[in-house]
MARBA-767690 format. One line per field, with one value per residue (C-alpha): z, x, y. Coordinates in pm, 1 decimal, decimal comma, always signed. Last residue first. Layout:
REM residues N
c3 <- c(Z/...)
c1 <- c(X/...)
c2 <- c(Y/...)
***
This chain:
REM residues 178
c3 <- c(+11934,5/+12223,4/+12343,2/+12302,2/+11968,7/+11818,1/+11778,1/+11547,2/+11652,4/+11891,6/+11852,7/+11891,0/+12208,0/+12361,3/+12291,6/+12427,7/+12724,9/+12826,2/+12794,6/+12995,0/+13250,3/+13305,2/+13307,3/+13538,5/+13784,3/+13776,0/+13849,4/+14149,0/+14274,4/+14236,8/+14443,3/+14706,3/+14719,4/+14758,5/+15043,6/+15217,3/+15279,2/+15591,5/+15546,4/+15611,2/+15295,1/+15431,8/+15785,1/+15667,9/+15855,8/+15629,1/+15635,4/+15533,9/+15264,5/+15006,6/+15161,9/+15515,1/+15442,5/+15099,2/+14935,7/+15127,7/+15025,7/+14655,8/+14685,3/+14836,6/+14567,4/+14283,0/+14444,8/+14484,3/+14117,6/+14004,6/+14217,4/+14071,3/+13717,1/+13792,6/+13940,0/+13648,2/+13392,8/+13563,1/+13589,0/+13219,1/+13133,1/+13331,7/+13515,7/+13371,2/+13229,0/+13536,6/+13767,2/+13653,9/+13680,8/+14012,9/+14154,1/+14067,0/+14425,4/+14543,6/+14911,8/+15003,9/+14695,7/+14743,1/+15115,7/+15060,0/+15164,3/+14805,0/+14736,6/+14959,1/+15167,0/+15223,3/+15563,9/+15585,8/+15632,8/+15362,3/+15167,3/+15224,6/+15113,1/+14801,1/+14708,9/+14749,2/+14598,3/+14284,1/+14255,7/+14300,4/+14025,5/+13821,1/+13852,7/+13747,7/+13439,4/+13353,4/+13389,6/+13150,7/+12907,7/+12913,2/+13019,0/+12951,7/+12750,6/+12514,6/+12366,5/+12302,0/+12534,1/+12463,1/+12750,9/+12639,7/+12276,0/+12363,0/+12583,3/+12316,2/+12316,4/+12357,9/+12633,6/+12734,7/+12546,6/+12610,5/+12981,4/+13006,8/+12831,2/+13065,5/+13367,9/+13222,2/+13219,8/+13567,0/+13712,1/+13551,4/+13674,8/+14028,0/+14008,1/+13885,9/+14156,2/+14433,7/+14305,7/+14304,9/+13993,5/+13639,0/+13326,4/+13515,5/+13370,1/+13544,4/+13312,7/+13392,0/+13333,2/+13158,2/+12812,5/+12879,0/+12861,3/+13080,3)
c1 <- c(+4335,1/+4095,2/+4072,2/+3836,5/+3676,8/+3365,9/+3208,6/+2904,2/+2736,1/+2451,6/+2408,4/+2785,1/+2773,4/+2492,0/+2666,6/+3004,4/+2842,5/+2679,4/+3013,2/+3175,7/+2902,7/+3001,0/+3375,8/+3339,8/+3124,0/+3368,4/+3665,0/+3486,1/+3398,6/+3767,3/+3864,6/+3601,4/+3719,6/+4082,5/+3983,2/+3862,5/+3506,3/+3335,6/+3013,0/+2657,1/+2627,3/+2543,4/+2668,4/+3026,9/+3345,2/+3632,5/+3925,6/+4266,1/+4406,0/+4444,3/+4734,7/+4791,9/+4854,5/+5020,3/+4722,4/+4482,4/+4675,2/+4679,0/+4311,5/+4226,5/+4411,5/+4253,5/+3909,0/+3936,9/+4043,4/+3754,3/+3506,1/+3629,6/+3603,9/+3250,3/+3141,0/+3288,4/+3120,6/+2783,4/+2828,2/+2915,7/+2608,8/+2370,9/+2127,3/+1781,3/+1863,9/+2073,2/+1770,5/+1638,7/+1962,7/+2059,0/+1707,3/+1673,9/+1767,7/+1457,1/+1406,8/+1776,7/+1869,6/+1592,9/+1668,7/+2026,7/+2336,5/+2448,9/+2467,8/+2656,5/+2882,6/+2915,8/+3062,5/+3422,8/+3556,3/+3819,7/+3691,3/+3334,4/+3412,2/+3587,0/+3294,3/+3045,0/+3236,2/+3342,4/+3004,9/+2813,7/+3014,9/+2964,3/+2587,7/+2605,8/+2810,1/+2580,5/+2272,2/+2414,6/+2505,5/+2139,3/+1954,4/+1578,8/+1609,5/+1324,8/+1418,7/+1750,9/+1761,0/+1926,9/+2053,5/+2418,5/+2308,5/+2073,8/+2332,9/+2605,3/+2867,9/+3245,9/+3261,5/+3078,8/+3287,2/+3613,6/+3544,2/+3455,1/+3778,3/+3978,5/+3804,6/+3879,0/+4249,4/+4251,4/+4067,5/+4319,4/+4613,7/+4472,9/+4438,9/+4798,2/+4935,1/+4748,3/+4852,2/+5210,7/+5379,0/+5474,9/+5384,5/+5229,7/+5216,2/+4925,7/+4659,5/+4581,8/+4228,9/+4252,5/+4247,4/+3893,2/+3752,8/+3707,3)
c2 <- c(+2141,6/+2106,6/+1751,4/+1458,9/+1534,9/+1687,4/+2030,5/+1995,4/+2319,6/+2244,0/+1866,4/+1816,1/+2024,2/+1821,5/+1491,1/+1603,1/+1775,9/+1447,1/+1267,6/+1546,6/+1477,2/+1115,9/+1181,2/+1479,2/+1288,1/+994,5/+1223,8/+1375,8/+1025,4/+929,3/+1233,4/+1148,6/+785,7/+893,2/+1125,4/+812,8/+717,6/+587,8/+397,2/+517,8/+721,7/+964,5/+1037,3/+1069,1/+983,5/+1083,1/+842,7/+979,3/+750,2/+1025,6/+1209,3/+1335,9/+1701,6/+1715,6/+1546,4/+1769,2/+2082,9/+1990,7/+1896,8/+2234,7/+2428,3/+2231,7/+2262,3/+2637,3/+2664,6/+2443,6/+2639,7/+2969,9/+2831,2/+2711,6/+3043,3/+3238,9/+3010,3/+3045,6/+3423,5/+3447,9/+3241,7/+3467,5/+3244,0/+3174,5/+2830,6/+2750,4/+2763,2/+2424,5/+2226,3/+2383,0/+2354,7/+1983,3/+1891,6/+2075,5/+2158,5/+2172,5/+2375,0/+2630,8/+2662,9/+2768,4/+2573,6/+2529,8/+2904,4/+2939,7/+2715,2/+2340,9/+2269,3/+2148,5/+1796,3/+1856,6/+1554,7/+1670,6/+2025,3/+1892,4/+1670,4/+1952,9/+2245,3/+2061,9/+1882,4/+2209,0/+2378,5/+2062,8/+2103,5/+2468,5/+2376,5/+2085,9/+2302,5/+2562,3/+2282,3/+2188,8/+1873,8/+1864,8/+1542,4/+1448,8/+1677,8/+1855,2/+2152,8/+2486,9/+2702,1/+2735,0/+2770,6/+3056,7/+3226,7/+3222,2/+2950,5/+2958,7/+2699,4/+2380,8/+2123,7/+2309,4/+2346,4/+1976,6/+1878,9/+2103,5/+1958,4/+1611,2/+1690,7/+1845,2/+1543,5/+1306,3/+1517,0/+1518,0/+1139,5/+1107,0/+1335,7/+1154,9/+812,5/+931,2/+1050,4/+996,3/+1192,0/+1479,2/+1824,7/+1987,7/+2120,2/+2480,7/+2594,8/+2931,0/+2773,9/+2652,1/+3001,4/+3304,6)
***
């Protein structure tokens, strides 16, 4: 799989829900482009003093897709995020990614992104973004809108990280694939 397989919705005008979904789709595509088309060594490479890798970013964003979307849908978080290793060490995803098969990491992230797109489309059609989600942590209630904005913020932050790491690996620069 590669970044071209992530579909960018065509949205020039729309509701808040449509525009936010478009923004998340666009930054997903940017993230996929910045992290894609690398060999295993490049995907796992660190740039000291940071220990961050593109592999870790992809695994982290897989968790973010599944986690934020599950919370917004008021569903439990499924495997592998409900495992003991993740609960006991929140760095597990970042650390374990460097030994994971790159193709598997990409496949899991693409699958999470597609699940998330489908779930968000359904959530927006079923009650919209103003539905309040009662969460234990943090202690205040959030709306679906807040979870979707949080998802967008995570992508924006980590696409910036991917941008720097990717340029250091092979010089790839820019905001969008050509």
